[in-house]
ZATI-814060 format. One record per residue (C-alpha): residue in three letters; x, y, z. Coordinates in steps of 0.02 Angstrom, whole numbers, plus 50000, padded with zeros to 5 digits. Layout:
N
+---------+-------+-------+-------+
: residuo :     x :     y :     z :
+---------+-------+-------+-------+
:     ALA :     X :     Y :     Z :
...
+---------+-------+-------+-------+
***
This chain:
134
+---------+-------+-------+-------+
: residuo :     x :     y :     z :
+---------+-------+-------+-------+
:     MET : 50000 : 50000 : 50000 :
:     THR : 50061 : 50176 : 49963 :
:     ASP : 50094 : 50307 : 50095 :
:     ARG : 49945 : 50402 : 50159 :
:     ILE : 49936 : 50590 : 50125 :
:     THR : 49916 : 50699 : 50278 :
:     VAL : 49777 : 50826 : 50249 :
:     GLN : 49726 : 50974 : 50356 :
:     VAL : 49552 : 51050 : 50333 :
:     ARG : 49515 : 51233 : 50369 :
:     ALA : 49351 : 51321 : 50335 :
:     ASP : 49268 : 51488 : 50369 :
:     ASP : 49123 : 51402 : 50459 :
:     PRO : 49115 : 51245 : 50567 :
:     LEU : 48981 : 51160 : 50463 :
:     SER : 49085 : 51168 : 50304 :
:     GLU : 49237 : 51105 : 50397 :
:     ALA : 49140 : 50959 : 50470 :
:     GLY : 49069 : 50917 : 50298 :
:     VAL : 49239 : 50913 : 50214 :
:     ILE : 49311 : 50808 : 50355 :
:     SER : 49167 : 50685 : 50343 :
:     LEU : 49200 : 50665 : 50156 :
:     LEU : 49387 : 50638 : 50178 :
:     ARG : 49387 : 50527 : 50333 :
:     PRO : 49337 : 50362 : 50248 :
:     ARG : 49467 : 50382 : 50109 :
:     PRO : 49605 : 50253 : 50138 :
:     GLU : 49739 : 50359 : 50052 :
:     ILE : 49708 : 50511 : 50165 :
:     ARG : 49758 : 50536 : 50346 :
:     LEU : 49677 : 50687 : 50428 :
:     ASP : 49798 : 50801 : 50518 :
:     ASP : 49792 : 50788 : 50707 :
:     GLY : 49914 : 50932 : 50734 :
:     ALA : 50067 : 50822 : 50761 :
:     ASP : 50139 : 50832 : 50586 :
:     ASP : 50159 : 50962 : 50452 :
:     PRO : 50018 : 50915 : 50330 :
:     ALA : 50060 : 50883 : 50148 :
:     VAL : 49897 : 50965 : 50090 :
:     THR : 49787 : 51097 : 50168 :
:     VAL : 49608 : 51106 : 50103 :
:     VAL : 49532 : 51278 : 50130 :
:     ALA : 49343 : 51289 : 50110 :
:     ALA : 49309 : 51475 : 50104 :
:     ASP : 49227 : 51611 : 50002 :
:     ILE : 49375 : 51722 : 49960 :
:     SER : 49263 : 51865 : 49905 :
:     ASP : 49232 : 51886 : 50092 :
:     PRO : 49379 : 51968 : 50184 :
:     ALA : 49373 : 51835 : 50321 :
:     GLY : 49384 : 51695 : 50192 :
:     TYR : 49530 : 51780 : 50104 :
:     GLN : 49618 : 51802 : 50271 :
:     LEU : 49593 : 51617 : 50308 :
:     LEU : 49676 : 51572 : 50143 :
:     ARG : 49822 : 51689 : 50181 :
:     THR : 49849 : 51617 : 50355 :
:     ALA : 49842 : 51440 : 50285 :
:     GLN : 49981 : 51490 : 50164 :
:     HIS : 50092 : 51547 : 50306 :
:     GLY : 50051 : 51394 : 50411 :
:     GLY : 50188 : 51284 : 50338 :
:     SER : 50252 : 51200 : 50182 :
:     SER : 50090 : 51111 : 50135 :
:     ARG : 50009 : 51129 : 49965 :
:     LEU : 49849 : 51232 : 49967 :
:     VAL : 49688 : 51172 : 49888 :
:     LEU : 49543 : 51295 : 49883 :
:     LEU : 49365 : 51229 : 49892 :
:     VAL : 49243 : 51358 : 49820 :
:     SER : 49067 : 51368 : 49750 :
:     ARG : 49109 : 51511 : 49631 :
:     LEU : 49267 : 51603 : 49582 :
:     LEU : 49285 : 51761 : 49480 :
:     ASP : 49440 : 51803 : 49377 :
:     HIS : 49514 : 51924 : 49503 :
:     GLN : 49481 : 51799 : 49643 :
:     LEU : 49577 : 51668 : 49545 :
:     ALA : 49724 : 51789 : 49539 :
:     LEU : 49711 : 51815 : 49728 :
:     ALA : 49708 : 51627 : 49757 :
:     ALA : 49864 : 51607 : 49648 :
:     GLU : 49952 : 51745 : 49745 :
:     CYS : 49918 : 51647 : 49905 :
:     GLY : 50002 : 51494 : 49831 :
:     THR : 49848 : 51392 : 49792 :
:     ALA : 49901 : 51233 : 49702 :
:     GLY : 49726 : 51173 : 49656 :
:     ILE : 49543 : 51219 : 49655 :
:     MET : 49398 : 51104 : 49693 :
:     TRP : 49220 : 51155 : 49654 :
:     ARG : 49087 : 51138 : 49786 :
:     ARG : 48927 : 51067 : 49714 :
:     GLU : 48764 : 51122 : 49792 :
:     ARG : 48632 : 50986 : 49797 :
:     ARG : 48466 : 51050 : 49736 :
:     GLN : 48304 : 50957 : 49746 :
:     ARG : 48235 : 50934 : 49571 :
:     SER : 48068 : 50858 : 49614 :
:     ALA : 47936 : 50874 : 49746 :
:     ARG : 47931 : 50688 : 49784 :
:     PRO : 47995 : 50642 : 49957 :
:     HIS : 48164 : 50557 : 49972 :
:     HIS : 48172 : 50395 : 50069 :
:     PRO : 48350 : 50398 : 50139 :
:     ASP : 48363 : 50223 : 50211 :
:     ARG : 48326 : 50144 : 50041 :
:     GLY : 48419 : 50271 : 49934 :
:     HIS : 48275 : 50310 : 49817 :
:     ARG : 48125 : 50421 : 49802 :
:     ARG : 47953 : 50362 : 49854 :
:     ARG : 47793 : 50410 : 49766 :
:     PRO : 47655 : 50486 : 49869 :
:     PRO : 47504 : 50374 : 49901 :
:     PRO : 47358 : 50386 : 49778 :
:     ALA : 47223 : 50513 : 49816 :
:     GLY : 47076 : 50392 : 49832 :
:     PRO : 47043 : 50210 : 49876 :
:     PRO : 47128 : 50085 : 49761 :
:     ASN : 47043 : 50038 : 49597 :
:     THR : 46917 : 50179 : 49612 :
:     PRO : 46890 : 50276 : 49453 :
:     ALA : 46911 : 50462 : 49464 :
:     PRO : 46746 : 50557 : 49473 :
:     ARG : 46689 : 50624 : 49306 :
:     ALA : 46617 : 50794 : 49283 :
:     ARG : 46432 : 50792 : 49245 :
:     PRO : 46375 : 50893 : 49098 :
:     THR : 46263 : 51037 : 49140 :
:     PRO : 46089 : 51017 : 49069 :
:     ARG : 46041 : 51137 : 48930 :
:     LYS : 45884 : 51237 : 48944 :
+---------+-------+-------+-------+
***
């Protein structure tokens, strides 16, 4: 087996950090940084259009000799230049999951479930009666 890559995760909010960690933890080739070693890669999940996110990227750059990977949902041209100035070695795109249908998702089976029919089974739908002409 090859050596595992030590990865540190930093984010501008705790939920994003926990999400990235939960995606990386089961990967056999990745070892999450516990603070003992200098990580080989630092993944920064931040919106660098926000000053706090840009500052997080800059402090991650000064944190050691690790390669920086930026996780973003969008990136404008001038933000790409800022990321390059900070020493970003790679960019990963964050994909937002959007619900495309109104049917409920059944998570324990991994598929969507159709809602129950409106009336009793095998009952024809009521037909509109024509109005009598006078």
